All heavy atoms as a GROMACS GRO file, in nm:
protein
  596
    1MET      N    1  -4.437  -5.085   5.039
    1MET     CA    2  -4.304  -5.047   5.085
    1MET      C    3  -4.296  -5.045   5.238
    1MET      O    4  -4.196  -5.003   5.293
    1MET     CB    5  -4.266  -4.911   5.030
    1MET     CG    6  -4.251  -4.907   4.880
    1MET     SD    7  -4.132  -5.031   4.831
    1MET     CE    8  -4.161  -5.037   4.659
    2ASP      N    9  -4.398  -5.092   5.303
    2ASP     CA   10  -4.398  -5.098   5.448
    2ASP      C   11  -4.289  -5.193   5.499
    2ASP      O   12  -4.226  -5.166   5.600
    2ASP     CB   13  -4.536  -5.142   5.499
    2ASP     CG   14  -4.547  -5.136   5.649
    2ASP    OD1   15  -4.496  -5.038   5.707
    2ASP    OD2   16  -4.606  -5.228   5.708
    3LEU      N   17  -4.265  -5.300   5.427
    3LEU     CA   18  -4.164  -5.397   5.466
    3LEU      C   19  -4.024  -5.335   5.459
    3LEU      O   20  -3.940  -5.360   5.546
    3LEU     CB   21  -4.172  -5.520   5.376
    3LEU     CG   22  -4.087  -5.639   5.417
    3LEU    CD1   23  -4.129  -5.689   5.555
    3LEU    CD2   24  -4.103  -5.750   5.316
    4ILE      N   25  -4.001  -5.253   5.360
    4ILE     CA   26  -3.871  -5.185   5.347
    4ILE      C   27  -3.850  -5.089   5.464
    4ILE      O   28  -3.741  -5.081   5.521
    4ILE     CB   29  -3.860  -5.112   5.212
    4ILE    CG1   30  -3.857  -5.215   5.098
    4ILE    CG2   31  -3.736  -5.024   5.207
    4ILE    CD1   32  -3.860  -5.157   4.960
    5ASP      N   33  -3.956  -5.019   5.504
    5ASP     CA   34  -3.947  -4.929   5.619
    5ASP      C   35  -3.917  -5.007   5.747
    5ASP      O   36  -3.836  -4.962   5.830
    5ASP     CB   37  -4.077  -4.850   5.636
    5ASP     CG   38  -4.101  -4.754   5.520
    5ASP    OD1   39  -4.002  -4.712   5.456
    5ASP    OD2   40  -4.218  -4.721   5.493
    6LYS      N   41  -3.980  -5.123   5.763
    6LYS     CA   42  -3.952  -5.206   5.880
    6LYS      C   43  -3.807  -5.252   5.880
    6LYS      O   44  -3.742  -5.256   5.985
    6LYS     CB   45  -4.044  -5.329   5.882
    6LYS     CG   46  -4.184  -5.300   5.925
    6LYS     CD   47  -4.264  -5.429   5.931
    6LYS     CE   48  -4.408  -5.404   5.969
    6LYS     NZ   49  -4.484  -5.530   5.973
    7ALA      N   50  -3.756  -5.289   5.764
    7ALA     CA   51  -3.618  -5.335   5.753
    7ALA      C   52  -3.520  -5.223   5.788
    7ALA      O   53  -3.422  -5.245   5.858
    7ALA     CB   54  -3.591  -5.388   5.613
    8LEU      N   55  -3.548  -5.102   5.740
    8LEU     CA   56  -3.460  -4.989   5.770
    8LEU      C   57  -3.465  -4.955   5.919
    8LEU      O   58  -3.363  -4.920   5.980
    8LEU     CB   59  -3.499  -4.869   5.685
    8LEU     CG   60  -3.475  -4.886   5.534
    8LEU    CD1   61  -3.529  -4.766   5.458
    8LEU    CD2   62  -3.328  -4.908   5.504
    9GLU      N   63  -3.582  -4.967   5.980
    9GLU     CA   64  -3.595  -4.942   6.124
    9GLU      C   65  -3.520  -5.049   6.202
    9GLU      O   66  -3.456  -5.020   6.302
    9GLU     CB   67  -3.744  -4.940   6.162
    9GLU     CG   68  -3.772  -4.906   6.306
    9GLU     CD   69  -3.776  -5.027   6.397
    9GLU    OE1   70  -3.817  -5.134   6.348
    9GLU    OE2   71  -3.735  -5.016   6.513
   10PHE      N   72  -3.527  -5.174   6.155
   10PHE     CA   73  -3.457  -5.285   6.220
   10PHE      C   74  -3.306  -5.259   6.221
   10PHE      O   75  -3.238  -5.287   6.320
   10PHE     CB   76  -3.488  -5.415   6.147
   10PHE     CG   77  -3.420  -5.536   6.206
   10PHE    CD1   78  -3.475  -5.600   6.316
   10PHE    CD2   79  -3.303  -5.585   6.152
   10PHE    CE1   80  -3.413  -5.711   6.371
   10PHE    CE2   81  -3.240  -5.695   6.206
   10PHE     CZ   82  -3.297  -5.759   6.316
   11GLU      N   83  -3.254  -5.206   6.113
   11GLU     CA   84  -3.110  -5.176   6.103
   11GLU      C   85  -3.066  -5.073   6.206
   11GLU      O   86  -2.954  -5.077   6.254
   11GLU     CB   87  -3.077  -5.120   5.965
   11GLU     CG   88  -3.052  -5.223   5.861
   11GLU     CD   89  -3.002  -5.158   5.735
   11GLU    OE1   90  -3.079  -5.085   5.671
   11GLU    OE2   91  -2.885  -5.182   5.700
   12GLN      N   92  -3.153  -4.979   6.241
   12GLN     CA   93  -3.116  -4.870   6.329
   12GLN      C   94  -3.124  -4.905   6.477
   12GLN      O   95  -3.082  -4.826   6.561
   12GLN     CB   96  -3.208  -4.749   6.302
   12GLN     CG   97  -3.199  -4.698   6.161
   12GLN     CD   98  -3.059  -4.659   6.119
   12GLN    OE1   99  -2.986  -4.598   6.197
   12GLN    NE2  100  -3.020  -4.695   5.998
   13ARG      N  101  -3.176  -5.021   6.510
   13ARG     CA  102  -3.189  -5.061   6.650
   13ARG      C  103  -3.054  -5.078   6.717
   13ARG      O  104  -2.956  -5.115   6.655
   13ARG     CB  105  -3.263  -5.194   6.661
   13ARG     CG  106  -3.408  -5.185   6.637
   13ARG     CD  107  -3.471  -5.316   6.673
   13ARG     NE  108  -3.603  -5.324   6.614
   13ARG     CZ  109  -3.671  -5.434   6.600
   13ARG    NH1  110  -3.619  -5.548   6.639
   13ARG    NH2  111  -3.789  -5.433   6.544
   14LYS      N  112  -3.053  -5.053   6.846
   14LYS     CA  113  -2.933  -5.076   6.926
   14LYS      C  114  -2.923  -5.225   6.958
   14LYS      O  115  -3.021  -5.287   6.996
   14LYS     CB  116  -2.938  -4.997   7.057
   14LYS     CG  117  -2.949  -4.848   7.037
   14LYS     CD  118  -2.824  -4.793   6.975
   14LYS     CE  119  -2.835  -4.643   6.958
   14LYS     NZ  120  -2.736  -4.588   6.871
   15MET      N  121  -2.807  -5.281   6.938
   15MET     CA  122  -2.788  -5.425   6.957
   15MET      C  123  -2.693  -5.452   7.074
   15MET      O  124  -2.612  -5.544   7.070
   15MET     CB  125  -2.730  -5.488   6.829
   15MET     CG  126  -2.808  -5.464   6.705
   15MET     SD  127  -2.950  -5.570   6.696
   15MET     CE  128  -3.023  -5.513   6.543
   16ARG      N  129  -2.705  -5.376   7.180
   16ARG     CA  130  -2.613  -5.392   7.292
   16ARG      C  131  -2.685  -5.456   7.411
   16ARG      O  132  -2.803  -5.436   7.431
   16ARG     CB  133  -2.559  -5.256   7.336
   16ARG     CG  134  -2.475  -5.191   7.231
   16ARG     CD  135  -2.426  -5.056   7.278
   16ARG     NE  136  -2.363  -4.986   7.169
   16ARG     CZ  137  -2.232  -4.984   7.147
   16ARG    NH1  138  -2.152  -5.049   7.227
   16ARG    NH2  139  -2.182  -4.918   7.046
   17SER      N  140  -2.610  -5.532   7.486
   17SER     CA  141  -2.655  -5.600   7.608
   17SER      C  142  -2.791  -5.668   7.590
   17SER      O  143  -2.888  -5.637   7.657
   17SER     CB  144  -2.660  -5.502   7.726
   17SER     OG  145  -2.756  -5.401   7.704
   18LEU      N  146  -2.794  -5.762   7.498
   18LEU     CA  147  -2.916  -5.837   7.470
   18LEU      C  148  -2.912  -5.972   7.540
   18LEU      O  149  -2.807  -6.035   7.551
   18LEU     CB  150  -2.930  -5.861   7.319
   18LEU     CG  151  -2.939  -5.736   7.231
   18LEU    CD1  152  -2.931  -5.776   7.085
   18LEU    CD2  153  -3.067  -5.662   7.258
   19SER      N  154  -3.028  -6.015   7.588
   19SER     CA  155  -3.037  -6.148   7.646
   19SER      C  156  -3.043  -6.251   7.533
   19SER      O  157  -3.060  -6.216   7.416
   19SER     CB  158  -3.162  -6.159   7.734
   19SER     OG  159  -3.278  -6.151   7.653
   20THR      N  160  -3.032  -6.375   7.569
   20THR     CA  161  -3.036  -6.482   7.469
   20THR      C  162  -3.169  -6.483   7.397
   20THR      O  163  -3.175  -6.498   7.275
   20THR     CB  164  -3.010  -6.618   7.536
   20THR    OG1  165  -2.882  -6.612   7.601
   20THR    CG2  166  -3.010  -6.730   7.434
   21SER      N  167  -3.277  -6.466   7.471
   21SER     CA  168  -3.409  -6.467   7.407
   21SER      C  169  -3.425  -6.347   7.313
   21SER      O  170  -3.488  -6.360   7.207
   21SER     CB  171  -3.521  -6.468   7.510
   21SER     OG  172  -3.517  -6.352   7.590
   22ASP      N  173  -3.366  -6.233   7.349
   22ASP     CA  174  -3.370  -6.117   7.259
   22ASP      C  175  -3.293  -6.145   7.130
   22ASP      O  176  -3.336  -6.107   7.022
   22ASP     CB  177  -3.309  -5.994   7.327
   22ASP     CG  178  -3.395  -5.939   7.439
   22ASP    OD1  179  -3.517  -5.969   7.440
   22ASP    OD2  180  -3.341  -5.867   7.525
   23ARG      N  181  -3.181  -6.214   7.142
   23ARG     CA  182  -3.102  -6.248   7.024
   23ARG      C  183  -3.178  -6.344   6.933
   23ARG      O  184  -3.173  -6.331   6.811
   23ARG     CB  185  -2.969  -6.309   7.064
   23ARG     CG  186  -2.875  -6.212   7.131
   23ARG     CD  187  -2.744  -6.280   7.167
   23ARG     NE  188  -2.672  -6.204   7.267
   23ARG     CZ  189  -2.603  -6.094   7.242
   23ARG    NH1  190  -2.596  -6.047   7.122
   23ARG    NH2  191  -2.540  -6.030   7.339
   24VAL      N  192  -3.248  -6.440   6.992
   24VAL     CA  193  -3.327  -6.534   6.913
   24VAL      C  194  -3.438  -6.459   6.839
   24VAL      O  195  -3.462  -6.481   6.720
   24VAL     CB  196  -3.384  -6.646   7.002
   24VAL    CG1  197  -3.485  -6.730   6.927
   24VAL    CG2  198  -3.272  -6.733   7.057
   25LYS      N  199  -3.505  -6.367   6.909
   25LYS     CA  200  -3.611  -6.288   6.847
   25LYS      C  201  -3.557  -6.203   6.733
   25LYS      O  202  -3.619  -6.193   6.627
   25LYS     CB  203  -3.678  -6.198   6.950
   25LYS     CG  204  -3.766  -6.272   7.048
   25LYS     CD  205  -3.823  -6.179   7.153
   25LYS     CE  206  -3.893  -6.254   7.263
   25LYS     NZ  207  -3.938  -6.164   7.372
   26LEU      N  208  -3.441  -6.141   6.755
   26LEU     CA  209  -3.379  -6.060   6.650
   26LEU      C  210  -3.344  -6.143   6.528
   26LEU      O  211  -3.367  -6.101   6.415
   26LEU     CB  212  -3.253  -5.991   6.703
   26LEU     CG  213  -3.273  -5.866   6.786
   26LEU    CD1  214  -3.139  -5.820   6.843
   26LEU    CD2  215  -3.335  -5.757   6.705
   27SER      N  216  -3.290  -6.260   6.552
   27SER     CA  217  -3.252  -6.348   6.441
   27SER      C  218  -3.375  -6.390   6.361
   27SER      O  219  -3.374  -6.388   6.238
   27SER     CB  220  -3.180  -6.471   6.496
   27SER     OG  221  -3.151  -6.560   6.392
   28ARG      N  222  -3.482  -6.425   6.429
   28ARG     CA  223  -3.604  -6.466   6.360
   28ARG      C  224  -3.667  -6.350   6.285
   28ARG      O  225  -3.717  -6.367   6.174
   28ARG     CB  226  -3.703  -6.524   6.460
   28ARG     CG  227  -3.660  -6.659   6.512
   28ARG     CD  228  -3.756  -6.715   6.611
   28ARG     NE  229  -3.710  -6.844   6.662
   28ARG     CZ  230  -3.759  -6.903   6.769
   28ARG    NH1  231  -3.856  -6.846   6.837
   28ARG    NH2  232  -3.711  -7.019   6.807
   29GLU      N  233  -3.667  -6.232   6.348
   29GLU     CA  234  -3.724  -6.115   6.281
   29GLU      C  235  -3.644  -6.080   6.156
   29GLU      O  236  -3.700  -6.047   6.051
   29GLU     CB  237  -3.728  -5.996   6.376
   29GLU     CG  238  -3.796  -5.875   6.318
   29GLU     CD  239  -3.803  -5.757   6.414
   29GLU    OE1  240  -3.765  -5.772   6.532
   29GLU    OE2  241  -3.848  -5.650   6.369
   30ALA      N  242  -3.511  -6.087   6.167
   30ALA     CA  243  -3.426  -6.059   6.051
   30ALA      C  244  -3.455  -6.158   5.938
   30ALA      O  245  -3.463  -6.119   5.822
   30ALA     CB  246  -3.280  -6.064   6.091
   31LYS      N  247  -3.474  -6.283   5.974
   31LYS     CA  248  -3.501  -6.385   5.873
   31LYS      C  249  -3.632  -6.355   5.800
   31LYS      O  250  -3.638  -6.363   5.677
   31LYS     CB  251  -3.508  -6.523   5.938
   31LYS     CG  252  -3.534  -6.634   5.840
   31LYS     CD  253  -3.537  -6.769   5.910
   31LYS     CE  254  -3.567  -6.880   5.811
   31LYS     NZ  255  -3.566  -7.011   5.875
   32THR      N  256  -3.738  -6.321   5.875
   32THR     CA  257  -3.866  -6.291   5.810
   32THR      C  258  -3.856  -6.168   5.722
   32THR      O  259  -3.915  -6.164   5.613
   32THR     CB  260  -3.980  -6.274   5.913
   32THR    OG1  261  -3.946  -6.170   6.003
   32THR    CG2  262  -4.004  -6.402   5.989
   33LEU      N  263  -3.782  -6.067   5.766
   33LEU     CA  264  -3.764  -5.946   5.685
   33LEU      C  265  -3.688  -5.979   5.557
   33LEU      O  266  -3.725  -5.933   5.448
   33LEU     CB  267  -3.690  -5.839   5.764
   33LEU     CG  268  -3.768  -5.769   5.875
   33LEU    CD1  269  -3.676  -5.681   5.958
   33LEU    CD2  270  -3.881  -5.687   5.818
   34ILE      N  271  -3.583  -6.058   5.568
   34ILE     CA  272  -3.503  -6.093   5.451
   34ILE      C  273  -3.586  -6.172   5.351
   34ILE      O  274  -3.583  -6.144   5.230
   34ILE     CB  275  -3.377  -6.172   5.493
   34ILE    CG1  276  -3.282  -6.081   5.570
   34ILE    CG2  277  -3.306  -6.232   5.373
   34ILE    CD1  278  -3.171  -6.155   5.643
   35LEU      N  279  -3.663  -6.268   5.399
   35LEU     CA  280  -3.746  -6.348   5.309
   35LEU      C  281  -3.855  -6.263   5.243
   35LEU      O  282  -3.885  -6.280   5.124
   35LEU     CB  283  -3.808  -6.465   5.384
   35LEU     CG  284  -3.710  -6.572   5.429
   35LEU    CD1  285  -3.782  -6.678   5.513
   35LEU    CD2  286  -3.641  -6.637   5.311
   36GLY      N  287  -3.912  -6.170   5.319
   36GLY     CA  288  -4.013  -6.080   5.261
   36GLY      C  289  -3.954  -5.989   5.155
   36GLY      O  290  -4.013  -5.967   5.048
   37LEU      N  291  -3.837  -5.935   5.185
   37LEU     CA  292  -3.769  -5.848   5.088
   37LEU      C  293  -3.728  -5.926   4.964
   37LEU      O  294  -3.731  -5.873   4.853
   37LEU     CB  295  -3.645  -5.784   5.152
   37LEU     CG  296  -3.672  -5.674   5.253
   37LEU    CD1  297  -3.542  -5.634   5.322
   37LEU    CD2  298  -3.736  -5.553   5.188
   38ASN      N  299  -3.696  -6.053   4.982
   38ASN     CA  300  -3.658  -6.136   4.869
   38ASN      C  301  -3.776  -6.151   4.772
   38ASN      O  302  -3.756  -6.150   4.650
   38ASN     CB  303  -3.610  -6.273   4.917
   38ASN     CG  304  -3.547  -6.353   4.807
   38ASN    OD1  305  -3.483  -6.298   4.718
   38ASN    ND2  306  -3.566  -6.482   4.811
   39GLU      N  307  -3.896  -6.165   4.824
   39GLU     CA  308  -4.014  -6.176   4.737
   39GLU      C  309  -4.034  -6.047   4.657
   39GLU      O  310  -4.067  -6.052   4.538
   39GLU     CB  311  -4.139  -6.206   4.820
   39GLU     CG  312  -4.137  -6.344   4.883
   39GLU     CD  313  -4.127  -6.455   4.780
   39GLU    OE1  314  -4.196  -6.448   4.676
   39GLU    OE2  315  -4.050  -6.550   4.804
   40ILE      N  316  -4.012  -5.933   4.721
   40ILE     CA  317  -4.024  -5.805   4.651
   40ILE      C  318  -3.915  -5.794   4.545
   40ILE      O  319  -3.938  -5.749   4.433
   40ILE     CB  320  -4.016  -5.686   4.750
   40ILE    CG1  321  -4.136  -5.690   4.845
   40ILE    CG2  322  -4.012  -5.554   4.676
   40ILE    CD1  323  -4.126  -5.590   4.958
   41TYR      N  324  -3.793  -5.837   4.582
   41TYR     CA  325  -3.679  -5.829   4.491
   41TYR      C  326  -3.702  -5.914   4.366
   41TYR      O  327  -3.665  -5.874   4.256
   41TYR     CB  328  -3.550  -5.872   4.561
   41TYR     CG  329  -3.430  -5.867   4.470
   41TYR    CD1  330  -3.371  -5.746   4.438
   41TYR    CD2  331  -3.377  -5.983   4.415
   41TYR    CE1  332  -3.261  -5.741   4.354
   41TYR    CE2  333  -3.268  -5.979   4.330
   41TYR     CZ  334  -3.210  -5.857   4.301
   41TYR     OH  335  -3.103  -5.852   4.216
   42LYS      N  336  -3.765  -6.028   4.382
   42LYS     CA  337  -3.791  -6.116   4.267
   42LYS      C  338  -3.876  -6.046   4.162
   42LYS      O  339  -3.860  -6.070   4.042
   42LYS     CB  340  -3.861  -6.244   4.313
   42LYS     CG  341  -3.773  -6.341   4.384
   42LYS     CD  342  -3.853  -6.462   4.427
   42LYS     CE  343  -3.772  -6.558   4.509
   42LYS     NZ  344  -3.853  -6.673   4.555
   43GLU      N  345  -3.968  -5.961   4.207
   43GLU     CA  346  -4.057  -5.891   4.115
   43GLU      C  347  -3.991  -5.768   4.053
   43GLU      O  348  -4.003  -5.743   3.934
   43GLU     CB  349  -4.185  -5.849   4.186
   43GLU     CG  350  -4.268  -5.964   4.236
   43GLU     CD  351  -4.382  -5.919   4.324
   43GLU    OE1  352  -4.405  -5.797   4.335
   43GLU    OE2  353  -4.448  -6.007   4.382
   44LYS      N  354  -3.922  -5.689   4.136
   44LYS     CA  355  -3.874  -5.558   4.092
   44LYS      C  356  -3.729  -5.554   4.047
   44LYS      O  357  -3.689  -5.464   3.974
   44LYS     CB  358  -3.895  -5.456   4.203
   44LYS     CG  359  -4.040  -5.435   4.236
   44LYS     CD  360  -4.059  -5.325   4.336
   44LYS     CE  361  -4.207  -5.307   4.365
   44LYS     NZ  362  -4.230  -5.196   4.454
   45LYS      N  363  -3.647  -5.646   4.095
   45LYS     CA  364  -3.503  -5.649   4.063
   45LYS      C  365  -3.432  -5.517   4.094
   45LYS      O  366  -3.349  -5.469   4.018
   45LYS     CB  367  -3.481  -5.686   3.915
   45LYS     CG  368  -3.544  -5.815   3.872
   45LYS     CD  369  -3.474  -5.932   3.933
   45LYS     CE  370  -3.535  -6.060   3.877
   45LYS     NZ  371  -3.498  -6.177   3.952
   46ASP      N  372  -3.467  -5.457   4.207
   46ASP     CA  373  -3.409  -5.330   4.248
   46ASP      C  374  -3.285  -5.356   4.334
   46ASP      O  375  -3.290  -5.428   4.432
   46ASP     CB  376  -3.512  -5.248   4.327
   46ASP     CG  377  -3.464  -5.110   4.362
   46ASP    OD1  378  -3.356  -5.069   4.312
   46ASP    OD2  379  -3.533  -5.040   4.439
   47GLU      N  380  -3.173  -5.296   4.296
   47GLU     CA  381  -3.047  -5.318   4.367
   47GLU      C  382  -3.051  -5.263   4.509
   47GLU      O  383  -2.979  -5.313   4.597
   47GLU     CB  384  -2.931  -5.255   4.290
   47GLU     CG  385  -2.896  -5.332   4.163
   47GLU     CD  386  -2.855  -5.476   4.190
   47GLU    OE1  387  -2.779  -5.500   4.285
   47GLU    OE2  388  -2.902  -5.563   4.116
   48LYS      N  389  -3.132  -5.161   4.535
   48LYS     CA  390  -3.142  -5.106   4.670
   48LYS      C  391  -3.198  -5.210   4.766
   48LYS      O  392  -3.155  -5.221   4.880
   48LYS     CB  393  -3.230  -4.981   4.671
   48LYS     CG  394  -3.169  -4.865   4.598
   48LYS     CD  395  -3.261  -4.745   4.599
   48LYS     CE  396  -3.202  -4.632   4.517
   48LYS     NZ  397  -3.291  -4.516   4.510
   49ILE      N  398  -3.294  -5.288   4.718
   49ILE     CA  399  -3.352  -5.394   4.801
   49ILE      C  400  -3.246  -5.500   4.830
   49ILE      O  401  -3.237  -5.551   4.942
   49ILE     CB  402  -3.476  -5.454   4.733
   49ILE    CG1  403  -3.585  -5.347   4.720
   49ILE    CG2  404  -3.529  -5.574   4.811
   49ILE    CD1  405  -3.706  -5.388   4.639
   50MET      N  406  -3.166  -5.533   4.730
   50MET     CA  407  -3.059  -5.631   4.750
   50MET      C  408  -2.958  -5.581   4.853
   50MET      O  409  -2.913  -5.658   4.938
   50MET     CB  410  -2.988  -5.661   4.617
   50MET     CG  411  -2.875  -5.760   4.629
   50MET     SD  412  -2.921  -5.918   4.699
   50MET     CE  413  -2.996  -5.996   4.558
   51ASP      N  414  -2.925  -5.453   4.850
   51ASP     CA  415  -2.832  -5.397   4.947
   51ASP      C  416  -2.888  -5.405   5.089
   51ASP      O  417  -2.815  -5.437   5.183
   51ASP     CB  418  -2.799  -5.252   4.912
   51ASP     CG  419  -2.717  -5.240   4.785
   51ASP    OD1  420  -2.650  -5.339   4.747
   51ASP    OD2  421  -2.720  -5.131   4.723
   52ILE      N  422  -3.017  -5.378   5.104
   52ILE     CA  423  -3.081  -5.389   5.236
   52ILE      C  424  -3.075  -5.533   5.284
   52ILE      O  425  -3.044  -5.559   5.401
   52ILE     CB  426  -3.227  -5.339   5.230
   52ILE    CG1  427  -3.231  -5.189   5.200
   52ILE    CG2  428  -3.300  -5.368   5.361
   52ILE    CD1  429  -3.370  -5.135   5.171
   53MET      N  430  -3.104  -5.628   5.195
   53MET     CA  431  -3.099  -5.769   5.234
   53MET      C  432  -2.959  -5.809   5.277
   53MET      O  433  -2.942  -5.885   5.373
   53MET     CB  434  -3.146  -5.859   5.118
   53MET     CG  435  -3.294  -5.855   5.094
   53MET     SD  436  -3.355  -5.985   4.986
   53MET     CE  437  -3.259  -5.963   4.839
   54LYS      N  438  -2.857  -5.760   5.210
   54LYS     CA  439  -2.718  -5.792   5.246
   54LYS      C  440  -2.684  -5.739   5.384
   54LYS      O  441  -2.620  -5.807   5.464
   54LYS     CB  442  -2.622  -5.736   5.142
   54LYS     CG  443  -2.623  -5.810   5.011
   54LYS     CD  444  -2.528  -5.748   4.912
   54LYS     CE  445  -2.531  -5.818   4.778
   54LYS     NZ  446  -2.441  -5.754   4.680
   55ARG      N  447  -2.727  -5.615   5.412
   55ARG     CA  448  -2.699  -5.557   5.544
   55ARG      C  449  -2.772  -5.632   5.654
   55ARG      O  450  -2.715  -5.657   5.761
   55ARG     CB  451  -2.736  -5.409   5.544
   55ARG     CG  452  -2.648  -5.324   5.454
   55ARG     CD  453  -2.666  -5.177   5.478
   55ARG     NE  454  -2.803  -5.131   5.471
   55ARG     CZ  455  -2.859  -5.068   5.368
   55ARG    NH1  456  -2.788  -5.043   5.260
   55ARG    NH2  457  -2.984  -5.028   5.373
   56LEU      N  458  -2.896  -5.670   5.629
   56LEU     CA  459  -2.972  -5.746   5.728
   56LEU      C  460  -2.909  -5.883   5.751
   56LEU      O  461  -2.905  -5.932   5.865
   56LEU     CB  462  -3.118  -5.762   5.685
   56LEU     CG  463  -3.205  -5.638   5.689
   56LEU    CD1  464  -3.346  -5.671   5.641
   56LEU    CD2  465  -3.210  -5.578   5.828
   57THR      N  466  -2.860  -5.944   5.646
   57THR     CA  467  -2.795  -6.074   5.658
   57THR      C  468  -2.669  -6.063   5.743
   57THR      O  469  -2.642  -6.150   5.826
   57THR     CB  470  -2.762  -6.131   5.519
   57THR    OG1  471  -2.882  -6.142   5.444
   57THR    CG2  472  -2.694  -6.266   5.531
   58ALA      N  473  -2.595  -5.956   5.727
   58ALA     CA  474  -2.474  -5.936   5.808
   58ALA      C  475  -2.510  -5.920   5.955
   58ALA      O  476  -2.444  -5.979   6.043
   58ALA     CB  477  -2.398  -5.813   5.758
   59ILE      N  478  -2.616  -5.845   5.985
   59ILE     CA  479  -2.661  -5.828   6.123
   59ILE      C  480  -2.705  -5.962   6.180
   59ILE      O  481  -2.669  -5.999   6.292
   59ILE     CB  482  -2.776  -5.725   6.131
   59ILE    CG1  483  -2.724  -5.586   6.098
   59ILE    CG2  484  -2.841  -5.726   6.268
   59ILE    CD1  485  -2.832  -5.482   6.079
   60LYS      N  486  -2.781  -6.036   6.102
   60LYS     CA  487  -2.831  -6.167   6.145
   60LYS      C  488  -2.716  -6.262   6.174
   60LYS      O  489  -2.716  -6.334   6.274
   60LYS     CB  490  -2.922  -6.226   6.037
   60LYS     CG  491  -2.983  -6.360   6.071
   60LYS     CD  492  -3.075  -6.402   5.958
   60LYS     CE  493  -3.133  -6.538   5.982
   60LYS     NZ  494  -3.038  -6.647   5.964
   61GLN      N  495  -2.613  -6.262   6.091
   61GLN     CA  496  -2.499  -6.349   6.113
   61GLN      C  497  -2.423  -6.313   6.240
   61GLN      O  498  -2.378  -6.401   6.313
   61GLN     CB  499  -2.405  -6.344   5.993
   61GLN     CG  500  -2.461  -6.415   5.872
   61GLN     CD  501  -2.375  -6.397   5.748
   61GLN    OE1  502  -2.291  -6.308   5.742
   61GLN    NE2  503  -2.400  -6.480   5.647
   62LYS      N  504  -2.411  -6.183   6.269
   62LYS     CA  505  -2.343  -6.141   6.392
   62LYS      C  506  -2.420  -6.188   6.515
   62LYS      O  507  -2.361  -6.235   6.613
   62LYS     CB  508  -2.329  -5.989   6.395
   62LYS     CG  509  -2.225  -5.936   6.302
   62LYS     CD  510  -2.217  -5.785   6.311
   62LYS     CE  511  -2.123  -5.729   6.207
   62LYS     NZ  512  -2.119  -5.582   6.211
   63VAL      N  513  -2.552  -6.174   6.510
   63VAL     CA  514  -2.635  -6.216   6.623
   63VAL      C  515  -2.625  -6.366   6.642
   63VAL      O  516  -2.609  -6.415   6.754
   63VAL     CB  517  -2.782  -6.171   6.601
   63VAL    CG1  518  -2.874  -6.236   6.703
   63VAL    CG2  519  -2.794  -6.021   6.608
   64GLU      N  520  -2.632  -6.442   6.534
   64GLU     CA  521  -2.626  -6.588   6.544
   64GLU      C  522  -2.489  -6.636   6.588
   64GLU      O  523  -2.477  -6.735   6.659
   64GLU     CB  524  -2.666  -6.652   6.411
   64GLU     CG  525  -2.814  -6.638   6.384
   64GLU     CD  526  -2.856  -6.696   6.250
   64GLU    OE1  527  -2.768  -6.727   6.167
   64GLU    OE2  528  -2.978  -6.709   6.230
   65LYS      N  529  -2.385  -6.565   6.547
   65LYS     CA  530  -2.250  -6.600   6.589
   65LYS      C  531  -2.239  -6.589   6.741
   65LYS      O  532  -2.180  -6.674   6.807
   65LYS     CB  533  -2.150  -6.507   6.521
   65LYS     CG  534  -2.008  -6.541   6.542
   65LYS     CD  535  -1.921  -6.440   6.469
   65LYS     CE  536  -1.787  -6.493   6.433
   65LYS     NZ  537  -1.705  -6.394   6.362
   66ARG      N  538  -2.299  -6.485   6.796
   66ARG     CA  539  -2.296  -6.464   6.940
   66ARG      C  540  -2.382  -6.569   7.012
   66ARG      O  541  -2.349  -6.612   7.122
   66ARG     CB  542  -2.347  -6.323   6.972
   66ARG     CG  543  -2.351  -6.288   7.117
   66ARG     CD  544  -2.210  -6.273   7.174
   66ARG     NE  545  -2.216  -6.224   7.309
   66ARG     CZ  546  -2.201  -6.301   7.417
   66ARG    NH1  547  -2.182  -6.428   7.405
   66ARG    NH2  548  -2.208  -6.249   7.537
   67LEU      N  549  -2.490  -6.612   6.949
   67LEU     CA  550  -2.575  -6.714   7.008
   67LEU      C  551  -2.502  -6.848   7.021
   67LEU      O  552  -2.516  -6.919   7.119
   67LEU     CB  553  -2.702  -6.735   6.924
   67LEU     CG  554  -2.819  -6.643   6.952
   67LEU    CD1  555  -2.927  -6.666   6.849
   67LEU    CD2  556  -2.873  -6.663   7.091
   68LYS      N  557  -2.428  -6.882   6.918
   68LYS     CA  558  -2.360  -7.011   6.915
   68LYS      C  559  -2.243  -7.016   7.011
   68LYS      O  560  -2.207  -7.122   7.061
   68LYS     CB  561  -2.312  -7.043   6.774
   68LYS     CG  562  -2.428  -7.069   6.679
   68LYS     CD  563  -2.379  -7.095   6.540
   68LYS     CE  564  -2.498  -7.111   6.446
   68LYS     NZ  565  -2.457  -7.127   6.308
   69GLY      N  566  -2.182  -6.902   7.038
   69GLY     CA  567  -2.072  -6.897   7.132
   69GLY      C  568  -1.940  -6.937   7.069
   69GLY      O  569  -1.930  -6.971   6.952
   70ALA      N  570  -1.837  -6.935   7.149
   70ALA     CA  571  -1.702  -6.968   7.102
   70ALA      C  572  -1.684  -7.119   7.097
   70ALA      O  573  -1.736  -7.190   7.180
   70ALA     CB  574  -1.598  -6.907   7.195
   71PRO      N  575  -1.609  -7.167   7.000
   71PRO     CA  576  -1.582  -7.311   6.994
   71PRO      C  577  -1.497  -7.356   7.112
   71PRO      O  578  -1.417  -7.280   7.166
   71PRO     CB  579  -1.507  -7.328   6.863
   71PRO     CG  580  -1.465  -7.194   6.820
   71PRO     CD  581  -1.550  -7.094   6.890
   72LEU      N  582  -1.515  -7.478   7.154
   72LEU     CA  583  -1.446  -7.531   7.272
   72LEU      C  584  -1.318  -7.606   7.238
   72LEU      O  585  -1.275  -7.693   7.312
   72LEU     CB  586  -1.541  -7.625   7.348
   72LEU     CG  587  -1.669  -7.561   7.399
   72LEU    CD1  588  -1.761  -7.666   7.458
   72LEU    CD2  589  -1.637  -7.454   7.502
   73VAL      N  590  -1.252  -7.570   7.129
   73VAL     CA  591  -1.133  -7.641   7.084
   73VAL      C  592  -1.014  -7.604   7.168
   73VAL      O  593  -0.989  -7.506   7.219
   73VAL     CB  594  -1.105  -7.611   6.936
   73VAL    CG1  595  -0.976  -7.675   6.893
   73VAL    CG2  596  -1.219  -7.658   6.853
   0.00000   0.00000   0.00000
């Protein structure tokens, strides 16, 4: 359950005034946490793990949206 603790700690981090490299690191860390939690979820089928993965995915999407920037249309 160490991975679940890491995921919960990741959720509590402050996401303000991050540099581009910090955003890339956060996105990669979120991806590894999500994939690790997915392996646990495959075995246990626990809905709490699925909820954690959904929240991490939302955080990851926000960070990546900021990385990509606004469209130039």
